[in-house]
C-alpha positions as CSV (number, residue, x, y, z in Angstrom):
1,M,-38.4,-7.4,128.7
2,A,-39.8,-4.0,129.6
3,R,-40.0,-3.2,125.9
4,L,-42.0,-6.4,125.2
5,F,-44.4,-5.6,128.0
6,A,-44.8,-2.1,126.6
7,Q,-45.6,-3.5,123.2
8,E,-48.2,-5.9,124.7
9,S,-49.8,-3.0,126.6
10,I,-50.2,-0.9,123.5
11,L,-51.7,-3.7,121.5
12,S,-53.9,-4.9,124.4
13,S,-55.2,-1.4,124.9
14,Y,-56.2,-1.0,121.2
15,E,-57.7,-4.5,121.2
16,R,-59.9,-3.7,124.3
17,N,-61.1,-0.5,122.7
18,F,-61.8,-2.4,119.5
19,I,-63.9,-5.0,121.3
20,R,-65.9,-2.3,123.2
21,A,-66.6,-0.1,120.2
22,S,-69.7,-0.5,118.1
23,L,-69.3,-2.1,114.7
24,A,-69.5,1.3,113.0
25,A,-66.7,2.6,115.3
26,K,-64.3,-0.3,114.9
27,T,-63.0,1.1,111.6
28,G,-62.2,4.3,113.3
29,I,-60.2,2.5,116.0
30,L,-58.0,1.0,113.3
31,A,-57.6,4.4,111.6
32,D,-56.6,6.0,114.9
33,A,-54.1,3.2,115.7
34,A,-52.5,3.7,112.3
35,T,-51.6,7.3,113.3
36,D,-50.1,6.3,116.6
37,D,-46.3,7.1,116.8
38,R,-45.8,3.6,118.0
39,A,-47.9,1.9,115.3
40,G,-44.9,0.1,113.8
41,E,-44.7,-1.9,117.1
42,F,-48.2,-3.4,117.0
43,I,-50.3,-2.4,114.0
44,G,-49.8,-5.6,112.0
45,D,-51.1,-7.7,115.0
46,L,-54.0,-5.3,115.5
47,Y,-55.1,-5.7,111.8
48,E,-54.9,-9.4,112.2
49,F,-57.1,-9.1,115.4
50,A,-59.7,-7.2,113.3
51,L,-59.5,-9.8,110.5
52,Q,-60.1,-12.6,113.0
53,F,-63.1,-10.7,114.4
54,A,-64.5,-10.4,110.9
55,L,-64.0,-14.2,110.4
56,V,-65.9,-15.1,113.5
57,N,-68.8,-12.8,112.8
58,G,-68.7,-12.7,109.0
59,D,-71.3,-15.3,108.3
60,Y,-73.9,-13.2,110.1
61,L,-72.7,-9.8,109.0
62,K,-71.2,-10.3,105.6
63,N,-73.8,-8.0,103.9
64,D,-73.7,-5.3,106.7
65,P,-72.2,-2.1,105.3
66,D,-70.2,-1.4,108.5
67,M,-68.7,-4.9,108.5
68,I,-67.8,-4.6,104.9
69,A,-66.1,-1.2,105.6
70,L,-64.2,-2.8,108.5
71,V,-63.0,-5.7,106.4
72,A,-61.9,-3.4,103.7
73,A,-60.0,-1.2,106.1
74,A,-58.4,-4.1,108.0
75,A,-57.4,-5.7,104.7
76,K,-55.9,-2.6,103.3
77,G,-54.0,-1.9,106.5
78,A,-52.8,-5.5,106.7
79,G,-51.4,-5.2,103.2
80,T,-49.2,-2.2,104.1
81,G,-48.5,-3.5,107.6
82,G,-46.4,-6.4,106.4
83,N,-47.7,-9.1,108.6
84,T,-47.5,-12.2,106.4
85,A,-49.4,-14.2,109.0
86,S,-52.6,-12.5,107.8
87,V,-52.5,-14.2,104.4
88,K,-54.7,-17.1,105.5
89,S,-57.2,-14.8,107.3
90,L,-57.4,-12.6,104.2
91,W,-58.1,-15.5,101.9
92,N,-60.7,-16.9,104.1
93,L,-62.4,-13.5,104.3
94,F,-62.3,-13.3,100.5
95,R,-64.2,-16.5,100.2
96,M,-66.7,-15.4,102.9
97,F,-67.5,-11.8,101.7
98,P,-69.2,-11.5,98.3
99,D,-68.9,-7.7,97.8
100,S,-66.5,-6.1,95.4
101,Y,-65.3,-3.4,97.8
102,S,-63.8,-5.7,100.4
103,R,-62.7,-8.3,97.9
104,V,-60.6,-5.7,96.0
105,E,-58.9,-4.6,99.2
106,I,-58.3,-8.2,100.2
107,L,-56.7,-9.1,96.9
108,G,-54.5,-6.0,97.0
109,A,-53.3,-7.0,100.5
110,L,-52.7,-10.6,99.3
111,G,-50.6,-9.3,96.5
112,N,-48.4,-7.3,98.9
113,L,-48.1,-10.1,101.5
114,G,-48.1,-13.4,99.6
115,T,-44.8,-13.4,97.7
116,G,-43.4,-16.9,97.8
117,N,-46.6,-18.4,99.0
118,G,-47.4,-21.2,96.5
119,E,-50.7,-22.1,98.1
120,L,-51.9,-18.5,97.7
121,A,-50.7,-18.4,94.1
122,G,-52.6,-21.6,93.4
123,N,-55.8,-20.1,94.9
124,L,-55.5,-17.0,92.8
125,N,-54.7,-19.0,89.7
126,R,-58.0,-20.9,90.2
127,L,-59.9,-17.7,90.8
128,L,-58.7,-16.2,87.5
129,A,-59.4,-19.5,85.7
130,D,-63.0,-19.5,87.1
131,Q,-63.5,-15.9,86.1
132,T,-62.2,-16.6,82.6
133,D,-64.3,-19.7,82.2
134,S,-67.4,-17.7,83.1
135,W,-66.4,-15.0,80.7
136,R,-66.1,-17.5,77.9
137,A,-69.5,-18.9,78.8
138,G,-71.0,-15.4,78.2
139,L,-71.2,-14.2,81.8
140,N,-69.9,-10.7,82.7
141,P,-67.2,-10.9,85.4
142,D,-66.9,-8.6,88.4
143,Y,-64.4,-6.3,86.7
144,P,-63.0,-4.7,89.8
145,V,-62.4,-8.1,91.4
146,L,-61.0,-9.5,88.1
147,G,-58.6,-6.6,87.8
148,A,-57.5,-6.9,91.4
149,C,-56.9,-10.6,91.0
150,I,-54.7,-10.0,87.9
151,A,-52.8,-7.3,89.7
152,A,-52.2,-9.6,92.7
153,L,-50.9,-12.4,90.5
154,G,-48.5,-9.9,88.9
155,A,-47.4,-8.7,92.3
156,L,-46.8,-12.3,93.4
157,G,-45.0,-13.1,90.2
158,D,-45.2,-16.8,90.7
159,S,-44.1,-18.9,87.7
160,S,-47.2,-21.1,88.1
161,S,-49.4,-18.2,87.1
162,F,-48.1,-17.9,83.5
163,P,-50.4,-20.4,81.9
164,F,-53.5,-19.0,83.7
165,L,-52.7,-15.4,82.7
166,F,-51.9,-16.5,79.2
167,S,-55.2,-18.3,78.9
168,A,-56.9,-15.2,80.1
169,I,-55.2,-13.0,77.5
170,T,-56.6,-15.3,74.8
171,A,-60.2,-15.1,76.1
172,G,-61.2,-11.9,74.3
173,Y,-61.5,-9.7,77.4
174,P,-61.9,-5.9,76.8
175,Q,-58.7,-4.0,76.0
176,T,-58.4,-2.5,79.5
177,V,-58.4,-6.0,81.0
178,T,-56.0,-7.3,78.4
179,Q,-53.5,-4.6,79.2
180,E,-53.7,-5.5,82.9
181,I,-53.0,-9.1,82.0
182,L,-50.0,-8.1,79.9
183,R,-48.5,-6.2,82.8
184,A,-49.0,-9.1,85.1
185,L,-47.4,-11.5,82.6
186,E,-44.3,-9.4,82.3
187,S,-43.9,-9.6,86.1
188,I,-43.8,-13.4,86.3
189,Q,-40.6,-14.7,87.6
190,G,-38.4,-16.7,85.3
191,D,-37.5,-16.3,81.6
192,Y,-40.4,-14.5,80.0
193,K,-39.0,-15.2,76.5
194,D,-38.8,-19.0,77.2
195,Y,-42.4,-19.0,78.5
196,L,-43.5,-17.4,75.2
197,L,-41.3,-19.8,73.1
198,G,-43.0,-22.7,74.9
199,V,-46.4,-21.5,73.8
200,I,-45.2,-20.9,70.2
201,R,-43.8,-24.4,70.0
202,N,-46.6,-26.3,71.8
203,N,-49.9,-24.5,71.8
204,P,-52.6,-24.3,69.2
205,F,-52.1,-21.8,66.4
206,P,-54.3,-19.0,67.8
207,E,-52.3,-19.1,71.0
208,K,-49.0,-19.3,69.1
209,A,-50.0,-16.1,67.3
210,V,-50.9,-14.3,70.6
211,A,-47.6,-15.3,72.2
212,F,-45.7,-14.2,69.2
213,R,-47.3,-10.8,69.1
214,I,-46.8,-10.3,72.9
215,G,-43.1,-11.0,72.6
216,A,-42.0,-9.8,69.1
217,Y,-43.3,-6.3,69.6
218,N,-42.3,-5.9,73.2
219,E,-39.5,-3.4,73.5
220,K,-38.7,-4.7,77.0
221,L,-37.2,-7.8,75.3
222,T,-33.9,-7.5,73.6
223,P,-33.7,-7.5,69.8
224,A,-32.0,-11.0,70.1
225,E,-34.9,-12.3,72.2
226,R,-37.5,-10.9,69.8
227,G,-35.5,-12.3,66.9
228,E,-35.5,-15.8,68.5
229,L,-39.3,-15.6,69.0
230,A,-39.8,-14.6,65.3
231,Q,-37.5,-17.3,64.1
232,T,-39.3,-19.9,66.1
233,A,-42.7,-18.7,64.9
234,L,-41.6,-18.9,61.3
235,Q,-40.2,-22.4,61.8
236,V,-43.4,-23.8,63.4
237,A,-45.5,-22.1,60.7
238,L,-43.4,-23.5,57.9
239,D,-43.3,-27.0,59.4
240,S,-47.0,-27.0,59.8
241,S,-47.5,-26.1,56.1
242,G,-45.4,-29.2,55.0
243,N,-43.0,-27.0,53.0
244,T,-39.7,-28.7,52.6
245,G,-37.8,-25.7,51.3
246,G,-37.0,-27.1,47.9
247,N,-35.8,-24.9,45.0
248,N,-38.9,-24.0,43.0
249,I,-37.5,-21.4,40.6
250,G,-40.1,-20.3,38.2
251,N,-42.9,-22.5,39.5
252,T,-46.1,-21.5,37.9
253,G,-48.4,-24.2,39.3
254,G,-51.5,-23.9,41.2
255,N,-52.1,-23.2,44.8
256,T,-49.2,-24.9,46.6
257,T,-50.0,-23.9,50.2
258,G,-50.3,-27.6,51.1
259,N,-51.7,-28.0,54.6
260,S,-51.1,-24.3,55.5
261,G,-54.2,-22.6,56.8
262,P,-55.0,-18.9,57.3
263,M,-53.6,-18.8,60.9
264,E,-50.4,-20.6,59.9
265,A,-49.9,-18.3,57.0
266,A,-50.6,-15.2,59.0
267,L,-48.0,-16.2,61.6
268,R,-45.5,-16.7,58.8
269,Y,-46.1,-13.3,57.3
270,D,-45.9,-11.6,60.7
271,A,-42.7,-13.4,61.6
272,V,-41.1,-12.4,58.3
273,T,-41.9,-8.8,58.9
274,V,-40.3,-8.9,62.4
275,L,-37.2,-10.7,61.1
276,T,-36.8,-8.2,58.4
277,R,-37.1,-5.3,60.8
278,L,-34.6,-6.8,63.2
279,Q,-32.3,-8.1,60.5
280,W,-32.1,-11.3,62.4
281,T,-29.6,-13.3,60.2
282,P,-29.7,-16.6,62.1
283,A,-33.1,-17.1,60.5
284,S,-31.6,-17.1,56.9
285,P,-32.4,-20.8,56.2
286,L,-36.0,-20.4,57.3
287,A,-36.3,-17.1,55.3
288,I,-35.2,-19.0,52.2
289,R,-37.8,-21.8,52.9
290,N,-40.4,-19.1,53.3
291,F,-39.3,-17.4,50.1
292,Y,-39.8,-20.5,48.0
293,Q,-43.2,-21.2,49.5
294,V,-44.4,-17.6,49.0
295,Q,-43.0,-17.6,45.4
296,N,-45.1,-20.7,44.6
297,D,-48.2,-19.3,46.3
298,Y,-47.9,-16.1,44.4
299,S,-47.4,-17.8,41.1
300,G,-50.5,-19.8,41.8
301,G,-52.5,-16.7,42.5
302,A,-53.1,-17.6,46.2
303,I,-51.6,-14.5,47.7
304,P,-51.1,-10.8,46.8
305,R,-47.9,-9.4,45.5
306,E,-47.2,-7.7,48.9
307,R,-46.4,-11.1,50.4
308,L,-43.8,-11.8,47.8
309,L,-42.2,-8.4,48.2
310,E,-42.0,-9.0,52.0
311,A,-40.3,-12.4,51.4
312,I,-37.8,-10.8,49.0
313,A,-37.0,-8.0,51.5
314,C,-36.5,-10.5,54.3
315,L,-33.9,-12.3,52.2
316,G,-32.2,-9.0,51.5
317,V,-31.3,-8.5,55.1
318,M,-30.2,-12.1,55.9
319,G,-26.6,-11.5,55.0
320,S,-26.0,-15.0,53.6
321,S,-24.7,-16.3,50.3
322,D,-27.5,-18.8,50.2
323,A,-30.1,-16.0,50.4
324,A,-28.3,-14.1,47.6
325,Q,-28.2,-17.2,45.4
326,A,-31.9,-17.8,45.9
327,L,-32.7,-14.3,44.8
328,A,-30.2,-14.3,42.0
329,L,-31.5,-17.5,40.4
330,Q,-35.0,-16.1,40.5
331,L,-33.9,-12.9,38.9
332,G,-32.2,-15.0,36.2
333,Y,-35.5,-16.7,35.5
334,I,-37.3,-13.4,35.3
335,N,-34.7,-12.1,32.9
336,S,-35.1,-15.2,30.7
337,R,-38.9,-14.8,30.7
338,F,-38.6,-11.1,29.8
339,E,-36.2,-11.8,27.0
340,S,-38.6,-14.3,25.4
341,T,-42.0,-12.8,26.2
342,G,-41.4,-9.2,27.2
343,D,-43.4,-9.9,30.4
344,Y,-42.3,-8.5,33.7
345,D,-43.5,-6.8,36.9
346,E,-41.4,-3.7,37.5
347,V,-42.1,-3.5,41.2
348,I,-41.0,-7.2,41.7
349,V,-37.9,-6.8,39.5
350,L,-36.8,-3.8,41.4
351,A,-37.4,-5.6,44.7
352,Y,-35.0,-8.4,43.6
353,I,-32.4,-6.0,42.4
354,N,-32.5,-3.9,45.6
355,A,-32.3,-7.0,47.8
356,L,-29.3,-8.3,45.9
357,G,-27.6,-4.9,46.2
358,E,-28.3,-4.9,49.9
359,L,-26.7,-8.4,50.2
360,G,-23.7,-7.4,48.1
361,D,-22.9,-11.0,47.3
362,K,-20.9,-11.5,44.1
363,S,-23.0,-14.5,43.1
364,A,-25.5,-12.0,41.8
365,F,-23.0,-10.4,39.3
366,D,-24.0,-12.3,36.1
367,Y,-27.7,-11.9,36.7
368,L,-27.5,-8.1,37.4
369,L,-25.1,-7.5,34.5
370,Y,-27.4,-9.3,32.1
371,I,-30.0,-6.7,32.8
372,S,-27.9,-4.2,30.8
373,Y,-28.3,-6.5,27.7
374,L,-32.0,-6.5,27.9
375,N,-34.6,-3.9,26.9
376,Y,-35.6,-3.0,30.5
377,P,-36.7,0.6,31.2
378,D,-34.1,3.1,32.5
379,K,-35.4,2.8,36.1
380,I,-34.5,-0.9,36.2
381,Q,-31.2,-0.4,34.4
382,A,-30.1,2.3,36.9
383,A,-31.1,0.1,39.9
384,A,-29.1,-2.8,38.4
385,R,-26.0,-0.6,37.9
386,E,-26.3,0.6,41.5
387,A,-26.6,-3.0,42.8
388,L,-23.6,-4.0,40.8
389,N,-21.6,-1.3,42.4
390,R,-22.5,-2.6,45.9
391,L,-21.2,-6.1,45.3
392,K,-18.3,-7.1,47.4
393,W,-15.4,-8.9,45.8
């Protein structure tokens, strides 16, 4: 009981001094109190007392430099003092004071104190949404406040914030702001990969592409998580194009991209690159579908050779007999055409041979062996022999 009385005495003493002091001196009272050896016993309540003073007088003094300094100091102190009861006062002051200085300190304190407070998370989500809507409308945001809001959302980590942060990252903010949003996104509670998968499956293609890039090149995610993101991206892009994955060996028709637009195609190509790098074999059926579509598009002159080489390389790391068969059959078609016309592309032929050697599937034996009976140059002959030696029996 004596201890409780002592605590109340200390707090009451500082509160009396705070009331008596001039507005300019009140900030100094808070600073002195923070250095008191007994500060841990009362400082949170004192900061709340100062915040309440600002709320009562803020409408009259919200543009006064001394009041702004007081609010900033009290907010910063409250954020480190750990008194969660100050959350409501801080938010009300944020709405009352228009200056960046105090608002940044208030948002920092809210990020420290508001974990688990769904109402606060909702308020900050709406604040970010308003800022982003203004930016999209061509208005410059208050960058310090915007950054503090993003940091506070990251500190809170509330799952409700993901769509608001993701919307912001697609708004075309400057790179520094985008990096802040990325850090906040990675702090959101829950399965980050699943959040991104949801965007890839359900959102418009520009947002699918952003979600894919955020996840597929994020070293904080495991290779399996990145592989799943790339596999899903490839599937939604293929499904959008209307490709059915049929066997189109030797197709030389026109542009067969179907309903695929530039964004869908770009997502496919990016996904294939990531799948190849990760050697993500569960995507083998999709890689085969992509191969046939790319093969048709290339034959029709719709895409450069690089895209075909990427599709071939992707099949080469899929580790499946179906992938080997798709490549081998196409190599057989190339051999037949070369035998009858003498026409071939050395880079493409070598890509098929190397991919088949990488797979090592014996289904390629006849097609690789037949190269030795044709008048291909030594470079191709040597590559075919090496690939034959890599086949597994």
